[in-house]
C-alpha positions, 0 to 999 in steps of 0.5 A: 184546620177548620173553622171549628178548630180554629174556634175551639183554639180561641175558645182555648186561649180566652179561657187561659187568659181568664182563669190566669188573670192575663188580659182578654183582650189581648187574647182577642186580639191575638186571634183575631191578627192570627185569622186575619194572617191567615186569610189574607196569606190565602190559607184554606181554613177548611183544610184538606177536604175542601181542596180534594173536592174542588180537585175533583170538581175540575 
């Protein structure tokens, strides 16, 4: 998942929270927690394109 996709998912979650009357802060916290978990786990947010470029450079 690249950064644009992640931001699109975050915006979808926020829109759903606003439309359904749910707590916007809770949706923001959820998105933040998921992003931080991905970063802490060392997940590549850029996806396979970046990995292949790194392999070609090596």
